[in-house]
TIKOLLUM-894204 format. One record per residue (C-alpha): z, x, y. Coordinates in nm, 3 decimals. Layout:
! residues N
ZAKOL         w         u         v
ZAKOL         Z         X         Y
...
***
This chain:
! residues 387
ZAKOL         w         u         v
ZAKOL     0.837    -1.633    -0.003
ZAKOL     0.993    -1.769    -0.316
ZAKOL     1.337    -1.650    -0.214
ZAKOL     1.312    -1.801     0.136
ZAKOL     1.191    -2.140    -0.006
ZAKOL     1.477    -2.138    -0.271
ZAKOL     1.725    -2.062     0.006
ZAKOL     1.579    -2.330     0.226
ZAKOL     1.597    -2.595    -0.051
ZAKOL     1.958    -2.494    -0.127
ZAKOL     2.050    -2.492     0.242
ZAKOL     1.906    -2.844     0.292
ZAKOL     2.076    -2.979    -0.013
ZAKOL     2.404    -2.819     0.094
ZAKOL     2.375    -2.963     0.450
ZAKOL     2.288    -3.314     0.333
ZAKOL     2.542    -3.307     0.059
ZAKOL     2.808    -3.191     0.301
ZAKOL     2.719    -3.482     0.536
ZAKOL     2.727    -3.733     0.249
ZAKOL     3.052    -3.591     0.100
ZAKOL     3.227    -3.600     0.452
ZAKOL     3.101    -3.960     0.514
ZAKOL     3.214    -4.083     0.176
ZAKOL     3.548    -3.918     0.212
ZAKOL     3.623    -4.069     0.565
ZAKOL     3.523    -4.416     0.446
ZAKOL     3.751    -4.378     0.143
ZAKOL     4.029    -4.242     0.359
ZAKOL     3.992    -4.527     0.599
ZAKOL     3.982    -4.777     0.313
ZAKOL     4.309    -4.635     0.166
ZAKOL     4.493    -4.623     0.505
ZAKOL     4.810    -4.811     0.555
ZAKOL     4.758    -5.167     0.646
ZAKOL     5.040    -5.373     0.807
ZAKOL     4.923    -5.708     0.693
ZAKOL     4.896    -5.595     0.334
ZAKOL     5.220    -5.380     0.323
ZAKOL     5.438    -5.622     0.521
ZAKOL     5.360    -5.979     0.421
ZAKOL     5.576    -6.278     0.548
ZAKOL     5.734    -6.357     0.210
ZAKOL     5.719    -6.215    -0.147
ZAKOL     5.753    -6.403    -0.487
ZAKOL     5.971    -6.258    -0.768
ZAKOL     5.859    -6.416    -1.105
ZAKOL     6.073    -6.201    -1.339
ZAKOL     6.445    -6.238    -1.388
ZAKOL     6.661    -5.995    -1.170
ZAKOL     7.003    -5.975    -1.027
ZAKOL     6.867    -6.180    -0.729
ZAKOL     6.698    -6.408    -0.951
ZAKOL     6.342    -6.546    -0.950
ZAKOL     6.226    -6.700    -0.621
ZAKOL     6.071    -6.632    -0.287
ZAKOL     6.239    -6.385    -0.042
ZAKOL     6.160    -6.334     0.325
ZAKOL     6.162    -6.014     0.541
ZAKOL     6.470    -5.809     0.580
ZAKOL     6.612    -5.946     0.251
ZAKOL     6.723    -5.682    -0.008
ZAKOL     6.456    -5.784    -0.277
ZAKOL     6.187    -5.780     0.000
ZAKOL     6.270    -5.436     0.123
ZAKOL     6.306    -5.288    -0.214
ZAKOL     5.964    -5.427    -0.320
ZAKOL     5.811    -5.318     0.003
ZAKOL     5.933    -4.961    -0.021
ZAKOL     5.805    -4.930    -0.371
ZAKOL     5.473    -5.063    -0.285
ZAKOL     5.443    -4.804     0.002
ZAKOL     5.541    -4.526    -0.238
ZAKOL     5.291    -4.632    -0.497
ZAKOL     5.007    -4.666    -0.242
ZAKOL     5.085    -4.320    -0.089
ZAKOL     5.065    -4.153    -0.440
ZAKOL     4.745    -4.354    -0.514
ZAKOL     4.592    -4.255    -0.185
ZAKOL     4.677    -3.884    -0.214
ZAKOL     4.547    -3.859    -0.579
ZAKOL     4.233    -4.049    -0.494
ZAKOL     4.141    -3.825    -0.200
ZAKOL     4.232    -3.506    -0.400
ZAKOL     4.007    -3.624    -0.689
ZAKOL     3.740    -3.702    -0.440
ZAKOL     3.754    -3.358    -0.275
ZAKOL     3.750    -3.171    -0.610
ZAKOL     3.475    -3.369    -0.757
ZAKOL     3.271    -3.374    -0.446
ZAKOL     3.299    -3.005    -0.375
ZAKOL     3.225    -2.909    -0.734
ZAKOL     2.919    -3.137    -0.741
ZAKOL     2.805    -2.999    -0.408
ZAKOL     2.831    -2.645    -0.534
ZAKOL     2.651    -2.730    -0.870
ZAKOL     2.395    -2.925    -0.671
ZAKOL     2.323    -2.641    -0.431
ZAKOL     2.277    -2.401    -0.729
ZAKOL     2.033    -2.649    -0.900
ZAKOL     1.849    -2.698    -0.565
ZAKOL     1.809    -2.316    -0.539
ZAKOL     1.674    -2.297    -0.887
ZAKOL     1.447    -2.603    -0.835
ZAKOL     1.317    -2.451    -0.505
ZAKOL     1.234    -2.131    -0.681
ZAKOL     1.039    -2.318    -0.959
ZAKOL     0.873    -2.537    -0.694
ZAKOL     0.784    -2.223    -0.496
ZAKOL     0.638    -2.048    -0.797
ZAKOL     0.421    -2.353    -0.861
ZAKOL     0.309    -2.390    -0.501
ZAKOL     0.257    -2.005    -0.450
ZAKOL     0.064    -1.953    -0.778
ZAKOL    -0.275    -1.965    -0.609
ZAKOL    -0.150    -1.715    -0.348
ZAKOL    -0.027    -1.489    -0.618
ZAKOL    -0.380    -1.483    -0.773
ZAKOL    -0.530    -1.411    -0.437
ZAKOL    -0.287    -1.119    -0.386
ZAKOL    -0.362    -0.982    -0.753
ZAKOL    -0.740    -0.999    -0.685
ZAKOL    -0.698    -0.820    -0.352
ZAKOL    -0.491    -0.557    -0.522
ZAKOL    -0.748    -0.487    -0.784
ZAKOL    -1.031    -0.477    -0.547
ZAKOL    -0.829    -0.232    -0.319
ZAKOL    -0.750    -0.007    -0.624
ZAKOL    -1.080    -0.019    -0.809
ZAKOL    -1.315    -0.065    -0.505
ZAKOL    -1.501    -0.316    -0.718
ZAKOL    -1.651    -0.562    -0.448
ZAKOL    -1.818    -0.772    -0.707
ZAKOL    -1.497    -0.942    -0.805
ZAKOL    -1.413    -1.281    -0.645
ZAKOL    -1.118    -1.511    -0.657
ZAKOL    -1.328    -1.822    -0.721
ZAKOL    -1.044    -2.059    -0.633
ZAKOL    -1.068    -2.407    -0.778
ZAKOL    -0.837    -2.667    -0.652
ZAKOL    -0.772    -2.896    -0.356
ZAKOL    -0.911    -2.811    -0.030
ZAKOL    -0.586    -2.700     0.128
ZAKOL    -0.456    -2.389     0.309
ZAKOL    -0.475    -2.180    -0.016
ZAKOL    -0.831    -2.274    -0.075
ZAKOL    -0.920    -2.173     0.284
ZAKOL    -0.740    -1.833     0.232
ZAKOL    -0.921    -1.767    -0.097
ZAKOL    -1.252    -1.863     0.067
ZAKOL    -1.199    -1.628     0.352
ZAKOL    -1.105    -1.349     0.127
ZAKOL    -1.421    -1.390    -0.091
ZAKOL    -1.636    -1.404     0.219
ZAKOL    -1.473    -1.074     0.340
ZAKOL    -1.520    -0.899     0.003
ZAKOL    -1.882    -1.016     0.007
ZAKOL    -1.942    -0.861     0.351
ZAKOL    -1.779    -0.544     0.249
ZAKOL    -1.991    -0.521    -0.058
ZAKOL    -2.306    -0.561     0.169
ZAKOL    -2.177    -0.314     0.403
ZAKOL    -2.110    -0.040     0.150
ZAKOL    -2.464    -0.108    -0.018
ZAKOL    -2.621    -0.061     0.318
ZAKOL    -2.420     0.257     0.384
ZAKOL    -2.533     0.400     0.048
ZAKOL    -2.893     0.317     0.116
ZAKOL    -2.862     0.478     0.473
ZAKOL    -2.712     0.802     0.327
ZAKOL    -2.999     0.827     0.057
ZAKOL    -3.271     0.765     0.314
ZAKOL    -3.110     0.986     0.585
ZAKOL    -3.082     1.260     0.322
ZAKOL    -3.441     1.245     0.253
ZAKOL    -3.576     1.190     0.611
ZAKOL    -3.352     1.458     0.781
ZAKOL    -3.396     1.731     0.508
ZAKOL    -3.764     1.715     0.465
ZAKOL    -3.870     1.818     0.835
ZAKOL    -3.614     2.106     0.821
ZAKOL    -3.757     2.231     0.490
ZAKOL    -4.113     2.225     0.630
ZAKOL    -3.989     2.410     0.944
ZAKOL    -3.824     2.671     0.733
ZAKOL    -4.140     2.718     0.523
ZAKOL    -4.364     2.739     0.825
ZAKOL    -4.144     2.991     1.007
ZAKOL    -4.099     3.197     0.695
ZAKOL    -4.481     3.216     0.645
ZAKOL    -4.530     3.316     1.009
ZAKOL    -4.279     3.588     0.985
ZAKOL    -4.425     3.736     0.671
ZAKOL    -4.780     3.751     0.800
ZAKOL    -4.919     4.113     0.819
ZAKOL    -5.026     4.085     1.179
ZAKOL    -4.691     3.942     1.288
ZAKOL    -4.546     4.146     1.575
ZAKOL    -4.176     4.256     1.610
ZAKOL    -4.121     3.984     1.875
ZAKOL    -4.262     3.719     1.647
ZAKOL    -4.033     3.844     1.359
ZAKOL    -3.738     3.847     1.577
ZAKOL    -3.820     3.498     1.701
ZAKOL    -3.874     3.376     1.353
ZAKOL    -3.538     3.524     1.230
ZAKOL    -3.355     3.345     1.522
ZAKOL    -3.538     3.018     1.432
ZAKOL    -3.445     3.059     1.064
ZAKOL    -3.083     3.102     1.164
ZAKOL    -3.099     2.786     1.379
ZAKOL    -3.271     2.599     1.105
ZAKOL    -3.009     2.709     0.847
ZAKOL    -2.739     2.592     1.088
ZAKOL    -2.899     2.247     1.114
ZAKOL    -2.938     2.218     0.739
ZAKOL    -2.575     2.296     0.695
ZAKOL    -2.476     2.054     0.968
ZAKOL    -2.687     1.771     0.813
ZAKOL    -2.549     1.848     0.466
ZAKOL    -2.197     1.843     0.605
ZAKOL    -2.252     1.506     0.777
ZAKOL    -2.420     1.338     0.484
ZAKOL    -2.135     1.475     0.260
ZAKOL    -1.883     1.329     0.511
ZAKOL    -2.059     0.987     0.497
ZAKOL    -2.078     1.010     0.117
ZAKOL    -1.708     1.092     0.100
ZAKOL    -1.605     0.801     0.316
ZAKOL    -1.774     0.534     0.100
ZAKOL    -1.590     0.361    -0.175
ZAKOL    -1.572     0.509    -0.522
ZAKOL    -1.731     0.263    -0.750
ZAKOL    -1.778     0.487    -1.049
ZAKOL    -1.464     0.665    -1.147
ZAKOL    -1.502     0.888    -1.446
ZAKOL    -1.246     1.132    -1.600
ZAKOL    -1.296     1.511    -1.554
ZAKOL    -1.110     1.837    -1.553
ZAKOL    -1.031     1.982    -1.220
ZAKOL    -1.003     2.320    -1.387
ZAKOL    -1.379     2.297    -1.504
ZAKOL    -1.492     2.213    -1.144
ZAKOL    -1.304     2.505    -1.003
ZAKOL    -1.461     2.741    -1.262
ZAKOL    -1.799     2.628    -1.195
ZAKOL    -1.747     2.666    -0.807
ZAKOL    -1.595     3.011    -0.843
ZAKOL    -1.892     3.130    -1.058
ZAKOL    -2.124     3.031    -0.772
ZAKOL    -1.928     3.183    -0.509
ZAKOL    -1.880     3.509    -0.690
ZAKOL    -2.181     3.667    -0.540
ZAKOL    -2.093     3.587    -0.179
ZAKOL    -1.726     3.699    -0.231
ZAKOL    -1.856     4.036    -0.384
ZAKOL    -2.082     4.083    -0.082
ZAKOL    -1.792     4.016     0.156
ZAKOL    -1.564     4.252    -0.044
ZAKOL    -1.329     3.968    -0.110
ZAKOL    -1.127     3.962    -0.451
ZAKOL    -1.089     3.613    -0.613
ZAKOL    -0.792     3.549    -0.840
ZAKOL    -0.825     3.265    -1.095
ZAKOL    -0.504     3.081    -1.187
ZAKOL    -0.654     2.783    -1.368
ZAKOL    -0.472     2.539    -1.588
ZAKOL    -0.585     2.206    -1.714
ZAKOL    -0.578     1.937    -1.453
ZAKOL    -0.715     1.601    -1.569
ZAKOL    -0.816     1.352    -1.305
ZAKOL    -1.073     1.090    -1.235
ZAKOL    -1.331     1.008    -0.967
ZAKOL    -1.679     1.145    -0.880
ZAKOL    -1.697     1.499    -1.001
ZAKOL    -1.981     1.586    -0.774
ZAKOL    -1.783     1.495    -0.455
ZAKOL    -1.467     1.689    -0.592
ZAKOL    -1.704     1.988    -0.658
ZAKOL    -1.803     1.980    -0.286
ZAKOL    -1.434     1.962    -0.196
ZAKOL    -1.354     2.273    -0.406
ZAKOL    -1.660     2.454    -0.279
ZAKOL    -1.569     2.395     0.087
ZAKOL    -1.225     2.519     0.034
ZAKOL    -1.331     2.832    -0.162
ZAKOL    -1.627     2.922     0.090
ZAKOL    -1.382     2.883     0.379
ZAKOL    -1.124     3.113     0.206
ZAKOL    -1.403     3.372     0.157
ZAKOL    -1.572     3.351     0.490
ZAKOL    -1.259     3.329     0.701
ZAKOL    -1.125     3.643     0.557
ZAKOL    -1.136     4.016     0.631
ZAKOL    -1.300     4.292     0.440
ZAKOL    -1.102     4.379     0.129
ZAKOL    -0.918     4.048     0.144
ZAKOL    -0.802     3.825    -0.128
ZAKOL    -0.829     3.458    -0.241
ZAKOL    -0.619     3.278    -0.495
ZAKOL    -0.739     2.957    -0.655
ZAKOL    -0.492     2.758    -0.870
ZAKOL    -0.521     2.436    -1.069
ZAKOL    -0.219     2.268    -1.248
ZAKOL    -0.055     1.942    -1.332
ZAKOL     0.245     1.813    -1.140
ZAKOL     0.425     1.498    -1.289
ZAKOL     0.184     1.213    -1.203
ZAKOL    -0.061     1.438    -0.996
ZAKOL    -0.289     1.741    -1.031
ZAKOL    -0.302     2.008    -0.768
ZAKOL    -0.566     2.248    -0.634
ZAKOL    -0.429     2.530    -0.433
ZAKOL    -0.653     2.775    -0.239
ZAKOL    -0.475     3.058    -0.052
ZAKOL    -0.650     3.343     0.129
ZAKOL    -0.568     3.638     0.347
ZAKOL    -0.689     3.661     0.703
ZAKOL    -0.589     3.617     1.056
ZAKOL    -0.235     3.465     1.112
ZAKOL    -0.269     3.083     1.191
ZAKOL    -0.029     2.926     1.443
ZAKOL     0.145     2.620     1.290
ZAKOL     0.048     2.397     1.575
ZAKOL    -0.329     2.442     1.505
ZAKOL    -0.301     2.332     1.138
ZAKOL    -0.377     1.964     1.202
ZAKOL    -0.684     2.031     1.421
ZAKOL    -0.859     2.225     1.149
ZAKOL    -0.919     1.902     0.964
ZAKOL    -1.103     1.745     1.254
ZAKOL    -1.483     1.773     1.258
ZAKOL    -1.628     2.068     1.455
ZAKOL    -1.289     2.222     1.525
ZAKOL    -1.210     2.577     1.470
ZAKOL    -0.906     2.803     1.502
ZAKOL    -0.859     3.044     1.785
ZAKOL    -1.151     2.896     1.979
ZAKOL    -1.392     3.039     1.742
ZAKOL    -1.745     2.933     1.831
ZAKOL    -1.966     2.758     1.579
ZAKOL    -2.190     3.004     1.387
ZAKOL    -2.449     2.939     1.115
ZAKOL    -2.290     3.204     0.889
ZAKOL    -1.950     3.034     0.908
ZAKOL    -2.068     2.680     0.822
ZAKOL    -2.105     2.366     1.022
ZAKOL    -1.750     2.312     1.120
ZAKOL    -1.719     2.007     0.887
ZAKOL    -1.584     2.176     0.581
ZAKOL    -1.214     2.077     0.596
ZAKOL    -1.309     1.733     0.742
ZAKOL    -1.502     1.679     0.433
ZAKOL    -1.221     1.799     0.213
ZAKOL    -0.980     1.546     0.363
ZAKOL    -1.228     1.262     0.340
ZAKOL    -1.312     1.322    -0.025
ZAKOL    -0.939     1.367    -0.117
ZAKOL    -0.843     1.045     0.045
ZAKOL    -1.146     0.860    -0.114
ZAKOL    -0.996     0.977    -0.448
ZAKOL    -0.640     0.854    -0.344
ZAKOL    -0.509     1.213    -0.282
ZAKOL    -0.384     1.409     0.009
ZAKOL    -0.456     1.755     0.167
ZAKOL    -0.190     1.971     0.337
ZAKOL    -0.216     2.319     0.490
ZAKOL     0.046     2.584     0.567
ZAKOL     0.012     2.926     0.718
ZAKOL     0.085     3.237     0.512
ZAKOL     0.343     3.490     0.649
ZAKOL     0.082     3.765     0.574
ZAKOL    -0.193     3.587     0.755
ZAKOL    -0.437     3.332     0.630
ZAKOL    -0.376     2.984     0.489
ZAKOL    -0.261     2.796     0.179
ZAKOL    -0.431     2.460     0.133
ZAKOL    -0.313     2.225    -0.128
ZAKOL    -0.499     1.918    -0.251
ZAKOL    -0.317     1.663    -0.472
ZAKOL    -0.509     1.406    -0.665
ZAKOL    -0.395     1.133    -0.897
ZAKOL    -0.360     1.259    -1.267
ZAKOL    -0.586     1.075    -1.530
ZAKOL    -0.379     0.984    -1.834
ZAKOL    -0.665     0.855    -2.050
ZAKOL    -0.710     1.062    -2.365
***
């Protein structure tokens, strides 16, 4: 915007200056043009002694023609020098004035765009920090800039109320949805364990417990998805390596039961955000790597630093994955090879939650198939440079 205003000021000055310079040049040129009445008078007077003596001389006389030729010669030299000086000085002044107009336009644009710059800086801080309590608070004349600042403050206020309402909804839904399922699981478990329970009742109870577990995982996944999509208002530094070690310790029993070997390649990977959400991200990846594997398979978990980012890489053996199905695995309730949703495989939201949490932390998730079968999923998060 500053450049455009500067160029516009310079262009206007150049245009007007050119018009003025051309007008003055034409007027001067016309004023210095040859005039018959001035250059060819009826008589001339010679007041200095000469071979022709002093006196008056008429046209076609020798003194008259000599004086007339000399006057025309002097006039032409004067006219040519005057117009050349006018062109030189005029074009130089026009060039210098255009440059000064460009600089003056830039300064004027900086002064005029100062409030807009403050609006932009505030918007950038809010976008980066998700601090919806910050306002521009513009104080100045009620012009277009004041209207823009007021509109931005109103928008941020509505976003703050929206995110607060979403957090309250997540908290309330977490309690309201989990409590009935917990009660159902307890009642079914008690009914199945009764001494007089028949085999049919036990089989029915086991089926109901599996359905209940499936619903619990589905609700947990949906709540985690909603929690990951909210703005991160509390960013704290932590080490991704510590989170990965904690998750691997928790999943070790499940991996041993499935006869899946886990290889830890963990290096320091400092980042910032909400460690609880990142723990859910790592847990989903590791659990998927264990559950979507074959007996005697392997899982490799790696954390490391890469320039301005930290990486979490989870690779596993398993069935070959077609490249064209990679993007669909990050969509909710989508599985590879048309696999049906089963309670022992999760809710179908695992990788969707991973992507949402990664994007909420300013990171990315990519997946690529392994030639031997299985997947390699890489999560990149911004590195935290705080000591």
